[in-house]
SERO-4910 file (N, C-alpha, C, O; in steps of 0.05 Angstrom, whole numbers):
BEGIN
 pado doro    nc1    nc2    nc3   cac1   cac2   cac3    cc1    cc2    cc3    oc1    oc2    oc3
  Met    A   -318    483    557   -291    477    555   -275    505    559   -285    526    551
  Asn    A   -255    503    570   -242    527    573   -226    540    548   -222    526    528
  Ala    A   -218    564    548   -209    578    521   -176    566    520   -164    564    541
  Cys    A   -166    559    499   -135    550    492   -125    574    508   -135    596    511
  Ile    A    -99    559    521    -78    582    537    -52    573    525    -31    580    534
  Asn    A    -56    556    504    -23    546    500    -20    548    472    -15    527    462
  Gly    A    -21    569    455    -20    577    427    -47    560    412    -58    539    419
  Glu    A    -53    576    391    -74    572    376    -76    544    364    -58    534    349
  Leu    A    -96    532    370   -102    502    358   -105    493    330   -126    498    318
  Ser    A    -89    483    320    -89    470    293    -88    446    287    -68    435    295
  Leu    A   -105    431    273   -105    406    262   -101    403    234   -111    418    217
  Ile    A    -82    379    230    -70    370    198    -83    343    197    -79    329    217
  Gly    A    -95    334    183   -100    307    172    -86    301    150    -90    314    129
  Met    A    -69    284    150    -49    273    129    -62    259    111    -84    257    120
  Lys    A    -60    247     88    -73    235     67    -83    209     80    -71    192     93
  Gly    A   -113    210     72   -122    179     86   -134    185    110   -150    169    119
  Cys    A   -128    207    122   -142    218    148   -165    238    151   -177    243    172
  Glu    A   -170    246    129   -184    267    125   -209    262    140   -217    279    157
  Lys    A   -225    236    135   -251    236    151   -250    235    177   -267    247    191
  Phe    A   -227    218    188   -222    221    218   -220    241    234   -228    242    258
  Thr    A   -205    263    218   -196    289    228   -216    311    228   -215    332    241
  Lys    A   -237    304    211   -261    319    207   -279    315    230   -287    332    245
  Glu    A   -283    288    233   -299    282    258   -288    291    287   -303    298    306
  Val    A   -257    291    285   -245    299    313   -248    327    312   -253    337    334
  Asp    A   -248    344    292   -249    372    290   -280    379    302   -285    395    320
  Glu    A   -299    364    286   -329    371    296   -331    371    329   -338    389    344
  Trp    A   -322    345    336   -324    343    367   -309    371    384   -320    382    403
  Ile    A   -282    378    374   -277    397    392   -292    426    384   -298    442    402
  Ala    A   -295    429    362   -310    456    358   -341    457    371   -353    478    375
  Thr    A   -352    432    376   -374    432    390   -370    436    414   -385    452    425
  Trp    A   -349    424    427   -345    430    459   -336    456    463   -340    465    486
  Arg    A   -322    473    443   -313    503    449   -331    523    434   -325    545    426
  Gln    A   -357    511    431   -375    534    419   -384    551    438   -390    544    461
  Gly    A   -385    579    427   -392    594    450   -370    607    462   -374    627    476
  Thr    A   -347    598    459   -323    610    478   -313    629    461   -310    625    436
  Glu    A   -306    652    473   -295    678    465   -270    674    447   -250    668    459
  Gly    A   -267    677    423   -242    673    411   -240    652    398   -222    654    380
  Glu    A   -253    628    398   -252    601    383   -262    605    361   -279    623    357
  Arg    A   -252    587    338   -267    582    313   -283    563    308   -286    546    325
  Ser    A   -294    560    290   -314    538    282   -300    515    272   -312    493    271
  Gly    A   -278    518    264   -261    489    257   -230    498    263   -223    522    262
  Tyr    A   -216    476    267   -191    474    271   -167    467    247   -143    470    250
  Ile    A   -180    457    224   -170    445    204   -152    462    188   -160    483    178
  Val    A   -128    452    186   -110    470    168   -104    453    141    -92    432    141
  Arg    A   -114    468    115   -112    460     89    -80    455     85    -64    473     89
  Thr    A    -73    428     77    -42    422     68    -45    401     48    -64    385     48
  Asp    A    -26    400     31    -22    379     11     10    368      8     29    382     15
  Cys    A     11    344     -2     34    335    -10     35    325    -38     32    301    -41
  Pro    A     38    340    -59     39    330    -83     62    316    -92     83    316    -78
  Arg    A     61    303   -113     82    283   -123     88    293   -152     69    300   -167
  Phe    A    112    293   -160    123    296   -187    119    272   -203    114    251   -191
  Gly    A    121    272   -224    125    244   -242    135    219   -234    127    196   -238
  Ser    A    159    230   -221    185    210   -215    178    199   -187    191    179   -179
  Gly    A    158    210   -173    150    194   -147    160    217   -123    148    218   -102
  Glu    A    182    234   -126    187    254   -111    157    267   -103    136    262   -113
  Gly    A    162    288    -80    141    297    -65    151    327    -56    173    336    -64
  Lys    A    139    337    -44    139    359    -26    112    365     -9     90    358    -16
  Gly    A    116    379     14     93    390     35     85    416     27    101    432     18
  Leu    A     65    421     30     51    453     21     30    457     50     14    441     58
  Ile    A     35    479     61     16    487     79      8    516     73     26    533     73
  Tyr    A    -19    522     69    -35    543     57    -45    567     79    -60    585     73
  Glu    A    -36    563    100    -37    587    117    -14    584    142     -2    563    145
  Ser    A     -9    609    161     15    611    173      4    598    199    -18    603    206
  Leu    A     24    577    214     20    567    236     38    577    258     43    564    279
  Arg    A     48    603    249     67    609    268     53    618    301     33    633    306
  Gly    A     70    605    319     56    607    350     36    584    352     30    581    376
  His    A     23    567    334      4    551    339      7    527    356     30    521    362
  Asp    A    -12    514    364     -8    489    374    -14    469    355    -39    467    352
  Val    A      1    453    340    -13    442    315    -11    410    327      6    404    344
  Tyr    A    -26    392    317    -33    368    322    -35    352    295    -57    355    283
  Ile    A    -18    337    285    -23    321    257    -27    290    265    -16    273    280
  Ile    A    -44    291    251    -54    258    252    -48    246    223    -53    256    201
  Ser    A    -36    219    230    -24    206    206    -25    180    208    -10    168    224
  Asp    A    -40    167    193    -38    137    190    -21    122    172    -27    115    149
  Met    A     -1    117    183     24     97    168     12     78    153     26     71    135
  Phe    A    -12     67    154    -12     39    146    -37     44    123    -47     24    113
  Asn    A    -46     70    115    -69     73     97    -57     65     69    -44     82     57
  Tyr    A    -61     44     61    -58     30     34    -77     38     16    -75     28     -7
  Gly    A    -97     54     20   -123     57      1   -109     90    -10   -123    103    -25
  Val    A    -90     98     -5    -82    126    -13    -65    116    -37    -52     96    -33
  Thr    A    -64    128    -60    -44    125    -81    -34    148    -90    -44    169    -83
  Tyr    A    -11    144   -111     -4    167   -123     10    157   -152     15    133   -155
  Lys    A     14    175   -169     26    159   -194     59    163   -195     73    183   -190
  Met    A     66    143   -201    101    144   -205    107    132   -239    101    109   -245
  Tyr    A    115    148   -254    118    142   -283     95    133   -295     96    116   -312
  Gly    A     73    144   -287     50    140   -298     33    110   -289     14    102   -301
  Val    A     42    100   -270     34     77   -253     23     84   -225     35     97   -208
  Glu    A     -3     74   -223    -18     81   -198     -7     63   -175    -12     38   -173
  Thr    A      9     78   -158     25     67   -136     11     70   -107      3     92    -99
  Arg    A      9     49    -93    -11     53    -68     18     56    -46     39     44    -46
  Met    A      8     81    -29     22     85    -10     33     67     11     15     54     22
  Ser    A     60     62     20     69     49     42     71     57     63     58     78     67
  Pro    A     84     50     83     86     62    112    105     83    106     99    106    113
  Asp    A    127     79     92    156     96     86    140    119     73    141    141     83
  Asp    A    128    116     55    112    143     33     99    155     58    108    177     60
  His    A     83    150     78     70    159     88     90    178    110     89    202    114
  Phe    A    105    161    120    125    172    140    139    197    130    147    217    144
  Gln    A    142    192     98    165    217     88    143    240     84    151    264     84
  Asp    A    120    234     81    102    256     74     96    272    106     95    297    108
  Leu    A     92    254    128     91    265    151    115    286    157    110    308    166
  Lys    A    138    280    151    170    297    154    161    319    137    157    341    148
  Arg    A    157    316    112    151    341     92    135    361    104    143    385    104
  Ile    A    110    352    116     87    374    128    106    388    151    107    412    152
  Ile    A    118    374    167    135    386    194    157    403    178    162    426    186
  Gly    A    170    392    156    186    409    146    178    438    137    189    459    142
  Ala    A    152    432    122    135    460    110    125    476    141    122    500    138
  Ile    A    122    468    163    119    483    188    146    505    192    145    528    202
  Gly    A    166    491    180    191    504    184    197    516    210    210    537    210
  Gly    A    186    504    241    197    513    263    184    537    270    195    552    286
  Lys    A    161    541    260    145    566    264    124    564    286    118    583    300
  Ala    A    115    541    289     95    532    311    104    530    336    125    519    341
  His    A     85    543    357     94    538    387    102    510    391    123    506    402
  Arg    A     84    487    382     91    464    391     73    449    369     51    455    359
  Val    A     90    424    365     85    403    343     81    377    352    101    365    358
  Ser    A     57    364    354     50    340    370     43    323    340     31    334    321
  Val    A     53    296    340     40    280    319     18    255    335     23    244    356
  Ile    A     -3    251    320    -21    228    331    -12    206    312    -19    209    289
  Met    A      1    186    317      9    163    298    -10    141    313     -4    132    335
  Pro    A    -31    134    302    -46    113    317    -29     89    319    -24     81    342
  Met    A    -18     74    297     -3     54    296     23     61    294     26     79    277
  Leu    A     43     56    305     68     68    313     83     57    285     80     33    279
  Tyr    A     96     73    271    110     64    247    130     50    253    145     62    269
  Glu    A    139     25    246    159      3    245    154     -3    276    175     -5    288
  Gly    A    134     -6    290    130    -10    314    137    -42    320    144    -48    343
  Arg    A    135    -55    306    145    -79    302    174    -94    301    183   -116    305
  Gln    A    187    -62    290    219    -70    291    228    -50    315    238    -27    311
  His    A    224    -59    337    228    -42    362    256    -58    378    268    -47    397
  Lys    A    264    -81    368    287    -92    387    302   -104    365    293   -110    343
  Arg    A    334   -106    376    349   -125    361    359   -144    369    374   -143    390
  Thr    A    353   -169    354    361   -195    357    384   -208    346    396   -228    353
  Ala    A    389   -187    319    411   -200    304    422   -177    291    413   -156    299
  Arg    A    440   -176    271    450   -156    257    429   -143    242    426   -149    218
  Glu    A    412   -122    256    393   -112    241    384    -82    251    393    -73    272
  Ser    A    367    -69    238    365    -43    244    344    -40    262    328    -58    265
  Leu    A    342    -18    277    325    -11    302    305     14    288    309     38    294
  Asp    A    287      6    271    273     29    249    258     44    272    262     68    274
  Cys    A    243     32    290    219     47    304    238     70    323    231     94    323
  Ala    A    260     59    338    277     79    349    285    103    335    277    126    337
  Met    A    301     94    322    307    112    292    286    135    280    293    158    273
  Ala    A    260    124    279    240    145    270    233    164    290    230    188    285
  Leu    A    229    155    316    222    172    334    244    190    343    238    211    355
  Asn    A    274    183    336    289    206    338    291    222    318    297    245    322
  Glu    A    287    214    294    280    234    278    260    255    277    263    279    271
  Leu    A    238    241    286    214    262    290    221    283    308    220    306    301
  Val    A    231    275    333    244    293    355    261    317    344    258    341    350
  Asn    A    281    307    327    299    319    319    292    343    300    305    364    299
  Ile    A    271    338    284    261    357    266    238    375    279    226    389    263
  Gly    A    231    375    303    212    398    320    191    382    332    174    395    344
  Val    A    188    353    333    164    342    349    166    344    376    186    336    388
  Ser    A    142    359    392    146    355    418    135    333    432    145    324    452
  Asn    A    111    323    420    100    300    436     91    282    409     84    290    387
  Ile    A     93    257    420     81    232    399     65    217    415     73    205    435
  Ile    A     39    216    407     18    196    415     12    176    398     13    179    374
  Thr    A      4    152    409      8    130    395    -12    110    416    -15    113    440
  Phe    A    -26     90    398    -44     74    408    -32     41    415    -21     30    396
  Asp    A    -33     31    432    -29      4    441      2     -3    422      3    -17    402
  Ala    A     22      7    432     48      5    422     53    -24    427     48    -35    448
  His    A     64    -37    400     77    -64    403     92    -69    424     88    -90    437
  Asp    A    114    -48    433    131    -55    453    129    -20    463    140     -3    449
  Pro    A    114    -15    486    119     16    493    145     20    502    151     43    503
  Arg    A    167     -1    511    193      5    517    210     27    498    229     42    504
  Val    A    197     22    469    211     41    453    211     65    454    224     77    436
  Gln    A    197     79    474    202    105    483    224    113    494    231    136    498
  Asn    A    240     90    502    264     98    517    284    110    498    303    121    509
  Ala    A    283    110    474    296    119    450    294    150    456    314    163    452
  Ile    A    273    162    465    268    192    466    258    203    492    240    219    494
  Pro    A    275    190    517    270    195    542    263    226    550    251    230    571
  Leu    A    268    246    534    268    272    545    247    292    524    245    317    523
  Ser    A    232    271    508    209    279    494    181    266    507    181    249    525
  Gly    A    159    276    496    135    268    502    127    246    490    131    246    466
  Phe    A    118    226    498    110    200    488     84    186    503     84    174    525
  Glu    A     63    190    488     40    172    503     25    154    490     11    158    470
  Asp    A     28    128    505     18    102    495    -10     97    501    -14     86    523
  Val    A    -31    103    487    -58    107    490    -71     77    488    -59     63    471
  His    A    -93     64    502   -104     43    499   -136     46    500   -148     58    518
  Pro    A   -149     35    479   -175     38    476   -197     18    492   -218      7    483
  Asn    A   -186     16    521   -197    -10    539   -228     -1    538   -245    -15    529
  Tyr    A   -233     27    551   -261     31    557   -278     29    527   -298     14    527
  Gln    A   -270     43    504   -283     39    479   -287     14    469   -306     12    454
  Met    A   -273    -10    474   -273    -34    469   -297    -47    483   -314    -59    470
  Ile    A   -299    -44    510   -320    -58    528   -341    -49    521   -360    -64    520
  Lys    A   -345    -18    512   -372     -6    511   -383    -14    488   -407    -16    487
  Ala    A   -367    -21    464   -374    -28    439   -384    -58    447   -406    -64    437
  Leu    A   -372    -77    461   -380   -102    462   -408   -102    476   -426   -117    468
  Leu    A   -411    -84    497   -437    -88    512   -461    -73    491   -485    -76    493
  Arg    A   -448    -57    473   -469    -48    458   -478    -63    436   -499    -57    426
  Glu    A   -464    -85    424   -471   -102    407   -486   -128    417   -502   -142    404
  Phe    A   -475   -134    446   -486   -153    454   -497   -147    483   -483   -151    503
  Pro    A   -520   -138    485   -533   -122    509   -544   -147    529   -555   -141    550
  Asp    A   -543   -170    523   -552   -195    544   -524   -208    549   -525   -229    562
  Ile    A   -505   -202    544   -475   -219    551   -473   -214    578   -479   -193    589
  Ser    A   -462   -236    591   -462   -233    618   -432   -236    627   -419   -254    618
  Leu    A   -423   -219    642   -398   -206    647   -389   -224    677   -369   -217    691
  Ser    A   -403   -242    683   -397   -258    711   -373   -273    704   -370   -283    682
  Pro    A   -356   -276    723   -330   -295    726   -339   -324    722   -322   -341    714
  Asp    A   -361   -329    726   -369   -360    718   -378   -362    688   -381   -384    678
  Asp    A   -382   -341    674   -394   -341    650   -373   -332    621   -375   -340    598
  Ile    A   -348   -312    635   -336   -304    614   -309   -298    624   -305   -289    647
  Met    A   -288   -304    606   -261   -300    614   -247   -284    597   -259   -277    576
  Leu    A   -220   -276    600   -201   -264    582   -182   -287    576   -178   -304    593
  Val    A   -169   -286    546   -149   -301    543   -127   -287    526   -132   -277    504
  Ser    A   -105   -287    536    -84   -273    519    -72   -291    496    -62   -313    501
  Pro    A    -73   -282    472    -66   -302    451    -34   -312    449    -25   -332    437
  Asp    A    -19   -294    465      8   -295    467     19   -283    490      4   -269    504
  Glu    A     47   -287    498     59   -274    519     62   -245    518     61   -231    538
  Gly    A     65   -234    491     64   -203    489     40   -188    495     39   -165    504
  Ala    A     21   -203    490    -10   -192    500    -13   -192    529    -30   -178    541
  Met    A      4   -206    541     -7   -210    576    -15   -184    588    -34   -183    603
  Ser    A      0   -161    580     -2   -142    597    -33   -127    591    -46   -115    608
  Arg    A    -38   -130    571    -65   -113    560    -88   -136    571   -111   -128    575
  Ser    A    -81   -161    574    -99   -177    579   -105   -185    610   -122   -200    620
  Ile    A    -85   -171    621    -85   -171    654   -104   -150    661   -122   -151    678
  Tyr    A    -98   -128    644   -118   -101    648   -145   -111    650   -157   -112    671
  Tyr    A   -156   -118    626   -180   -124    622   -191   -145    649   -210   -143    664
  Ser    A   -170   -163    650   -186   -187    672   -179   -168    701   -189   -178    721
  Ser    A   -169   -152    703   -168   -138    734   -196   -123    734   -214   -126    750
  Val    A   -194   -106    714   -219    -79    715   -248    -96    714   -268    -87    724
  Leu    A   -246   -121    700   -274   -133    698   -274   -155    716   -294   -169    717
  Gly    A   -254   -158    729   -256   -179    753   -260   -209    745   -268   -225    762
  Ile    A   -253   -216    720   -257   -244    715   -227   -256    708   -205   -244    707
  Asp    A   -232   -284    705   -209   -301    702   -194   -292    675   -203   -278    656
  Leu    A   -163   -304    676   -150   -297    651   -133   -326    648   -124   -339    666
  Gly    A   -132   -331    621   -115   -357    612    -98   -341    588   -102   -319    578
  Met    A    -77   -363    583    -64   -353    559    -51   -371    541    -47   -394    548
  Phe    A    -45   -364    519    -29   -385    502     -2   -378    501      3   -355    510
  Tyr    A     19   -392    493     41   -388    483     50   -402    459     44   -426    454
  Lys    A     66   -387    445     75   -394    419     99   -413    418    122   -404    420
  Arg    A     95   -437    414    124   -451    406    134   -447    378    121   -458    360
  Arg    A    154   -436    372    169   -426    349    190   -449    343    201   -463    360
  Asp    A    194   -449    313    216   -461    302    238   -440    296    237   -422    279
  Phe    A    260   -448    316    282   -426    318    300   -428    293    315   -411    284
  Thr    A    294   -456    284    314   -458    259    313   -447    229    330   -447    211
  Lys    A    283   -436    231    275   -419    203    274   -395    206    273   -388    229
  Ile    A    272   -380    189    259   -355    186    241   -351    161    249   -356    138
  Val    A    212   -341    168    196   -338    144    184   -314    146    176   -305    168
  Asn    A    183   -299    122    175   -269    123    190   -251    146    178   -231    155
  Gly    A    213   -258    155    225   -243    176    221   -256    201    233   -246    220
  Arg    A    205   -275    205    197   -283    235    202   -314    235    200   -329    215
  Asn    A    208   -321    258    211   -357    261    181   -361    267    165   -350    284
  Pro    A    178   -382    246    147   -398    241    139   -406    268    154   -413    286
  Ile    A    109   -403    270     99   -418    297     94   -447    292     90   -453    269
  Leu    A     95   -462    307     92   -492    305     66   -496    324     49   -513    318
  Ala    A     62   -482    343     35   -486    356     31   -472    379     51   -463    391
  His    A      4   -468    388     -3   -451    406    -13   -468    433    -35   -481    434
  Glu    A      3   -466    450     -1   -480    471    -19   -468    495    -13   -446    504
  Tyr    A    -39   -480    504    -60   -463    529    -50   -465    554    -38   -486    560
  Leu    A    -52   -446    570    -49   -446    598    -74   -437    614    -79   -414    610
  Gly    A    -87   -448    628   -105   -435    638   -131   -452    648   -132   -475    640
  Arg    A   -150   -442    663   -177   -461    670   -191   -470    648   -188   -461    626
  Asp    A   -208   -489    653   -230   -504    638   -249   -483    628   -263   -471    644
  Ile    A   -250   -477    594   -272   -461    586   -292   -470    573   -304   -456    556
  Arg    A   -299   -495    579   -323   -506    569   -350   -495    581   -355   -493    605
  Gly    A   -366   -487    560   -388   -471    564   -384   -440    565   -402   -424    560
  Met    A   -362   -434    570   -355   -400    575   -354   -387    550   -346   -397    529
  Asp    A   -361   -363    553   -354   -341    530   -324   -334    538   -314   -337    560
  Val    A   -311   -325    515   -282   -320    519   -276   -292    502   -283   -290    478
  Ile    A   -267   -276    513   -249   -253    497   -224   -253    496   -211   -254    516
  Val    A   -214   -251    473   -185   -249    466   -178   -225    457   -190   -213    440
  Val    A   -151   -212    473   -146   -188    466   -116   -189    454    -98   -204    461
  Glu    A   -116   -169    432    -93   -167    416    -86   -141    410   -103   -124    415
  Asp    A    -60   -133    397    -59   -105    394    -61   -104    364    -67    -81    356
  Met    A    -57   -125    340    -64   -121    320    -72   -149    305    -65   -170    315
  Ile    A    -85   -149    280    -88   -179    263    -68   -173    240    -75   -152    229
  Ala    A    -50   -181    231    -33   -174    207    -47   -197    189    -69   -192    178
  Ser    A    -35   -221    188    -49   -242    167    -69   -253    177    -87   -261    162
  Gly    A    -72   -256    206    -91   -267    218    -93   -297    223   -112   -309    233
  Asp    A    -74   -307    214    -69   -339    214    -67   -346    243    -78   -366    253
  Ser    A    -51   -330    256    -45   -338    286    -76   -334    304    -85   -352    318
  Met    A    -86   -311    300   -114   -307    310   -128   -328    301   -137   -343    318
  Ile    A   -132   -332    281   -156   -357    273   -148   -384    291   -163   -397    304
  Asp    A   -120   -388    287   -112   -415    304   -120   -413    338   -125   -433    352
  Val    A   -120   -391    345   -122   -388    372   -150   -391    379   -154   -405    399
  Cys    A   -173   -378    365   -198   -386    366   -207   -414    356   -226   -425    366
  Gln    A   -195   -422    338   -203   -452    331   -199   -470    359   -217   -484    368
  Gln    A   -172   -466    369   -169   -482    395   -183   -472    419   -183   -486    439
  Leu    A   -194   -450    420   -213   -444    445   -241   -453    439   -257   -457    457
  Lys    A   -248   -457    406   -277   -471    408   -272   -501    407   -293   -515    408
  Ala    A   -246   -514    404   -246   -540    406   -249   -549    437   -259   -571    444
  Lys    A   -240   -530    455   -239   -535    483   -263   -527    494   -264   -521    518
  Gly    A   -286   -525    476   -314   -523    489   -321   -493    492   -342   -488    504
  Ala    A   -306   -470    482   -317   -441    485   -347   -438    471   -352   -447    449
  Ala    A   -363   -425    487   -389   -424    473   -386   -399    452   -395   -401    429
  His    A   -375   -378    460   -369   -354    437   -340   -340    441   -331   -337    464
  Val    A   -331   -334    425   -306   -325    416   -310   -297    411   -323   -292    390
  Tyr    A   -301   -274    425   -297   -249    414   -273   -236    417   -259   -239    437
  Val    A   -265   -220    394   -238   -212    393   -237   -180    396   -252   -166    383
  Phe    A   -218   -170    414   -211   -144    416   -179   -138    405   -158   -146    414
  Cys    A   -185   -119    382   -158   -117    368   -162    -85    360   -180    -73    350
  Thr    A   -135    -79    369   -140    -49    364   -135    -39    332   -146    -19    324
  Phe    A   -121    -52    319   -109    -50    296   -118    -74    276   -108    -96    280
  Gly    A   -135    -70    257   -138    -95    240   -129    -88    210   -141    -73    194
  Leu    A   -107   -102    208    -91    -97    181   -103   -120    162   -108   -112    139
  Phe    A   -107   -145    166   -118   -165    149   -106   -166    123   -119   -166    102
  Cys    A    -73   -167    126    -59   -166    105    -58   -190     79    -46   -188     58
  Asn    A    -75   -214     91    -75   -234     69   -107   -231     62   -119   -252     54
  Gly    A   -120   -211     63   -146   -212     55   -171   -223     80   -165   -230    103
  Leu    A   -195   -223     69   -211   -230     93   -225   -255     87   -241   -260    104
  Ser    A   -223   -272     70   -232   -303     59   -227   -321     80   -244   -339     84
  Ala    A   -204   -320     98   -197   -338    120   -220   -330    143   -233   -348    155
  Phe    A   -222   -307    147   -239   -297    171   -271   -304    161   -289   -312    175
  Asp    A   -271   -299    138   -304   -306    126   -310   -333    130   -332   -339    140
  Arg    A   -289   -356    123   -293   -387    132   -296   -391    164   -315   -402    175
  Ala    A   -277   -381    174   -275   -384    201   -304   -375    217   -316   -391    232
  Tyr    A   -311   -351    213   -338   -342    220   -361   -362    211   -378   -368    228
  Glu    A   -363   -374    182   -381   -394    177   -381   -412    197   -401   -419    210
  Glu    A   -356   -422    198   -358   -449    217   -358   -448    250   -353   -467    265
  Gly    A   -365   -423    256   -369   -412    283   -346   -411    296   -347   -415    320
  Ile    A   -324   -407    287   -300   -408    305   -298   -382    321   -289   -386    344
  Phe    A   -305   -359    316   -312   -334    329   -333   -325    325   -346   -333    306
  Thr    A   -344   -303    345   -369   -292    338   -368   -264    328   -385   -258    311
  Arg    A   -349   -245    336   -347   -225    329   -319   -211    330   -306   -220    349
  Ile    A   -308   -197    319   -283   -182    317   -286   -155    318   -300   -143    302
  Phe    A   -273   -142    338   -283   -109    344   -249   -101    337   -229   -112    346
  Thr    A   -251    -75    316   -223    -64    317   -233    -34    315   -256    -26    313
  Thr    A   -210    -19    315   -216      9    323   -215     23    289   -205     11    270
  Asn    A   -226     48    288   -224     63    258   -199     81    262   -201    102    249
  Leu    A   -175     77    278   -157     89    281   -136     81    256   -116     95    252
  Ile    A   -142     60    239   -128     60    218   -147     54    192   -171     52    194
  Tyr    A   -133     51    165   -153     46    147   -164     22    150   -151      2    157
  Arg    A   -195     21    144   -211     -3    141   -222      0    111   -231     21    103
  Thr    A   -219    -26     93   -235    -25     70   -265    -29     74   -274    -40     94
  Glu    A   -283    -19     53   -308    -25     51   -320    -52     50   -343    -57     58
  Glu    A   -301    -72     38   -302    -98     43   -307   -108     78   -325   -122     88
  Leu    A   -287    -97     88   -285   -103    122   -308    -94    134   -322   -108    149
  Leu    A   -315    -67    126   -337    -53    147   -368    -68    141   -386    -72    158
  Ser    A   -368    -77    107   -392    -96    105   -392   -125    120   -413   -139    120
  Arg    A   -374   -131    130   -370   -158    140   -394   -159    167   -396   -140    182
  Gln    A   -409   -180    168   -424   -188    187   -409   -190    214   -417   -179    234
  Trp    A   -389   -205    215   -373   -209    237   -355   -191    249   -340   -198    267
  Tyr    A   -354   -166    238   -335   -143    240   -353   -118    253   -373   -110    241
  Ser    A   -345   -106    280   -357    -84    295   -332    -69    293   -310    -79    294
  Glu    A   -339    -38    289   -316    -18    286   -319     -2    314   -341      5    324
  Val    A   -297      2    324   -303     20    346   -286     48    339   -264     52    329
  Asn    A   -303     64    348   -301     90    338   -282    107    358   -290    109    381
  Met    A   -263    116    352   -245    130    372   -243    160    370   -231    174    387
  Cys    A   -253    169    351   -249    203    343   -260    216    368   -246    235    376
  Lys    A   -281    211    380   -284    230    404   -264    228    427   -258    248    440
  Tyr    A   -254    207    433   -230    200    445   -205    216    437   -193    230    453
  Val    A   -198    214    413   -180    233    406   -178    265    407   -159    279    411
  Ala    A   -201    269    404   -213    297    404   -206    304    431   -188    321    432
  Asn    A   -215    294    458   -213    294    481   -185    301    492   -179    321    505
  Ile    A   -167    277    481   -138    282    486   -127    307    468   -109    320    477
  Ile    A   -134    313    451   -124    338    434   -134    363    452   -117    380    454
  Asp    A   -154    366    463   -172    392    474   -158    394    502   -152    416    511
  Thr    A   -153    370    516   -139    373    541   -110    379    536    -95    392    551
  Leu    A   -105    371    521    -68    375    518    -65    402    510    -50    417    523
  Asn    A    -80    410    486    -81    443    479    -83    461    503    -74    484    502
  Gln    A    -96    450    525    -97    471    546    -83    465    565    -87    477    587
  Asp    A    -62    446    563    -41    444    579    -51    430    607    -43    437    629
  Glu    A    -67    412    603    -81    403    625    -72    370    626    -62    359    606
  Thr    A    -78    355    649    -67    329    652    -87    316    641   -111    321    643
  Ile    A    -70    292    624    -89    270    609    -91    243    622   -101    224    610
  Ser    A    -82    242    648    -76    217    666   -106    202    670   -108    177    673
  Gly    A   -129    219    670   -149    211    673   -162    201    648   -183    190    652
  Leu    A   -155    204    623   -163    197    602   -149    170    593   -161    154    579
  Leu    A   -122    166    605   -108    150    598   -114    121    614   -107     99    605
  Asp    A   -128    124    638   -137    102    654   -169    108    660   -179    126    673
  Pro    A   -179     90    647   -212     87    648   -221     73    665   -244     64    662
  Ala    A   -207     65    687   -222     45    698   -244     49    713   -260     30    717
  Ala    A   -249     76    726   -267     82    735   -294     82    719   -315     72    728
  Lys    A   -292     95    693   -307     87    676   -321     66    665   -344     63    657
  Ile    A   -294     48    667   -310     18    657   -323      7    677   -343     -8    673
  His    A   -312     13    705   -330     -1    730   -363      7    723   -383     -8    723
  Ala    A   -362     35    720   -391     43    721   -410     29    696   -433     20    696
  Arg    A   -393     32    678   -409     20    647   -415     -8    655   -438    -15    650
  Val    A   -397    -27    668   -402    -54    670   -427    -56    695   -443    -74    696
  Glu    A   -425    -33    714   -446    -38    736   -475    -28    722   -497    -36    730
  Gln    A   -473    -13    704   -500     -2    689   -513    -27    676   -537    -34    678
  His    A   -488    -40    660   -496    -62    650   -509    -85    667   -531    -95    662
  Asn    A   -493    -93    688   -504   -112    704   -534   -105    718   -551   -122    725
  Thr    A   -536    -76    722   -561    -74    733   -585    -75    712   -607    -85    719
  His    A   -580    -66    689   -600    -73    668   -607   -107    663   -630   -117    661
  Leu    A   -583   -122    663   -589   -148    666   -605   -158    683   -621   -175    677
  Ala    A   -603   -149    707   -614   -160    731   -649   -149    727   -669   -163    733
  Gln    A   -651   -126    717   -681   -118    718   -692   -132    698   -716   -139    701
  Gln    A   -679   -141    672   -687   -160    656   -700   -187    663   -721   -198    656
  Gln    A   -679   -197    683   -688   -224    695   -708   -222    715   -722   -242    719
  Met    A   -713   -202    727   -732   -197    742   -759   -190    729   -780   -196    741
  Lys    A   -758   -177    704   -783   -172    691   -793   -199    678   -817   -204    674
  Ile    A   -769   -220    671   -780   -243    658   -792   -264    681   -811   -280    677
  Ala    A   -777   -262    707   -791   -282    726   -818   -264    733   -838   -278    738
  His    A   -821   -239    735   -850   -228    737   -869   -236    722   -891   -240    732
  Asp    A   -862   -239    694   -881   -240    673   -887   -276    672   -903   -285    655
***
């Protein structure tokens, strides 16, 4: 790796991101090892202590003047707590966002450049106005830019058009496409990627763009569900789903990959998987960037026991409970190396276009997988 040319690199891991940031730091330090002037690590010690009333402040324990600072912040880490009036309180996305601004405020404009890596975009689902309601995500992006953030890097934004709120600032919407496929082939080395054996299904209209990408690079067919909603009611801020209607080819005997950006309560995803199995799908694999599992894991445990799905893949970009990590039906997709590569490249003012579109890597990995399967089949036939 080349030496940094655009400000000394510094990494800040907000509360709950310490382990993730440490692994990112180790990757960068390994790549830069032996380069003149480079350090053995780039993590800066910070803190956001709380007063008994719940108020807080941001602290940085070393100078960042002239540095190129990358702050990693998980808005959805409810595993982090603080005490308010003696009561242990879980941190909400609002709490994490306030702490992020406190650390940016503690930098005090002295850094050469501040970039925020926010894997799941804060208020990303409140991205458009359909009534007299707030535009929280757009307001948050504007606020970050106004206090000195140059670049915002997020993953699988619910609606990437929200970047229109900050048209003159950096906004990168990154997708874990290659990492998902790599994890699937690692966990199921005998899976066939032939268009006669497997297909993609989008669980709703909103997931079509990401599903089309997978379908195109893998060269397999695509089906979709559309959500029929009851627009006369609002439940938990949304119109309830009456039914999922399927559009696509016959899937009897085929494996199916379902692609989505997040699992919130999980009710919708389980319903989609149930319908796919009822239509004769052999195995159902779920690719989901963010696994929130807001209503717990019991419904997924039951669905797995009933054979409704085979495996759920989510990334380690947001908080995962120990209970989730222990589930037989769950596979984690590690994104630390990818994030480290993005940071290392941007710090040197180089293009990340190749990192954002991994089509060539996916094709190479699939070709390697198909060659392995063909060799196995030849060996079986020979024996």
